[in-house]
N, C-alpha and C positions, 0 to 999 in steps of 0.2 A: 504493500500499499504506500510506503514511504517513497519508493523509487518509481512508481508508476509502471509504464510499459518497459519491459526489459527484453532486449533482442539478443543479448549475448552475455555469457558469464565466462570469465577467464579466472580459473582458480589457480593462483600462483603462490599460495602460502607454503612454506616449508622451513624446517629447521633440521640441523644435524645433531647427532648425539656426541657426547665427548669421545675423543679418539682413543677408545679402549676396547679390548676384546669383550665379547658378551659376558664371559665369566666375571669380569670386573665392573660390569654396568649394573647400577642399582635399578630397582623396579620403578621408582618415581621418574627416572630419566627415560626408561623404556616407555612408560605410559605417556609421558609428555610428547615424545617424538611421534608415537602412533596416534595420539589425540590430534595433534596439529596436522600431520601429514596425510593420514588416512581418514580419520573421523571428520576432520574439517572439510575435506573434499566431498565426503558422502553427504554431510549435513547441507553443504551449499548446494549441491546438485539436487537433493530432495526438496529443499526449500524453493528453488527456482523453477523446477520442472513444470509445475502447473501453469505458471505464467509463460514460460518459453513455448510450451505445447500450444498455447492459445494464440501465439503470434504467427503472422504469415510467413516469416523467416526467422530462424533462431539458430544459435550456436552455443555449444558448451565446449570449452577447451580446458583440460586439466593438465597441469604441469607435473610430470613424473620427474625422472632424472636419469642421467647416464647410469647412476647407481641403482636404478630400477631394472636394468637388464645386465649389469656387470657388477660382480661382487667387489666391494671395496673394503679392505681390512680396517677394522676399527669402526666400521659404519654398517654393521650387520643389521641392526634394527632399522636404521634409516633406509637401507636398501630394501629390506623386506616391506616397509610401509610404502615406499615408492613403487615397488613391483606390484603391490596390491592396487595402487592408484592406476597403474598401467592396465591391469586386467579389469578393474572396475570400469575404466573409461572405455575400454574395448567392448565390455558387456553392454554399457549404455549405447554405444554405437550400434550394436546389433539390435537391442530393444527398440531403439528409435529409428531404425532404418526405413520404416514406412510412415514416418511423420515428417514434419517440416523442420525438425531440429537436427542439425548436423553436429557431429561430435569429432574432436580431435584430441589425441594424446601427444604431449610435447616432452622431448627428452633433451634438456640442456646438458652441455658438458660444463667445463669451468667457465663461470661468468663472474665478473668482478663485482659481486654484490656484498661481499664481506659477510657471507652467511654464517661463518664461525662466530664472529663477534655478535651478530644479531641473534644467534642461537644461545649465546651465553657460554660458548665453548672457546677455550684458549688452545692455540696450537703453536705457541711461541717457541716451544722446544724444537718443533720441526723446522721452523724458519732458521733457528740457530744452527741446527745440524746441516742444513743445506746452504749455510752461509747466506741466507736471505734470498737465494735463487729459487724460482719456481720452475718445476719440470714442465708445466704446461702454462702457457700465457693465457690468462683468462680473457674471454670475449668481453668487450664493453657492453654494459647493460642496455644501452640504446640500440646497439647492433643486435643483441639477442632479442629484444622486443620487436625490432623490425622483422627478423626472421619468423618469429612466432605469429605476428599479425599477418604477414604474407601467407604463411601456411593456413591460417584460419580462413582468410579471404578466399583461398583456393580450395577450401573444404578438404584439406589433406587429412588422411587417416592418421598419419604419424608425421611429426616434424622433428627432425634432428637439428639441434641448435649448437653450432660450432664445429670446427674441423675435428676436434677430439671426439665428439659424440658421433659424428658421421663415420670416422675411421674405426673407432672401437666397436661400433655397432656392426660394421662389415666384418671385422676380424672376429668378433664374438660369434657371428653367425656361421663362419667357416671353421673356427677352431676355438671353442670356448675355453678349454684349459690353457691354451697359449695366451689368450686375452687376459684371463684371470691372473696368470703368473706375471704378465707384463704390468698390469695395474698394481699388483701387489708389490712389485719391485719399485715402481714409481712412488708409491705411498708408504713405503717401509719406514721412513724417518718419522712419520706421524705416530707410530706405535713404539718408537725407540724409548 
């Protein structure tokens, strides 16, 4: 009622977990990540679906993550929640295929949003171990947004955001163990 007619919903909320193995992650941290990343997505879609279905044209876009198709050490819960967002969004796509509502799932790679700080997670030890160098240069948020909007406007089923996401998606499809080992080596300093 507050927003009036809504033609599109882009659900882009997400937080990461502390960079620790599951055995060292406490339940409140697990619940927080699942609540924001998965339950937030479900609640937003459920709340807006009646309005979107009533519109002549509508779109739902949910942001998963590269971590939703590729395991990242120390981000097991984050990855599981984002993988659930992927399948949830694909399920919505199938359910809504005979309606006016189009659905897109988005997989960003590294984007310069400072997600760690916004999640209340510190990763300063990783930066020190890498002497401040990043293995992957993050995409500018404005460029990531442009790619997402372009994919939504073209009613793409999946949108890969950034060269790392596109490359690792391809590698993971052909050789999942190799891709998992590669990202594990890239991210090893975060668990040191």
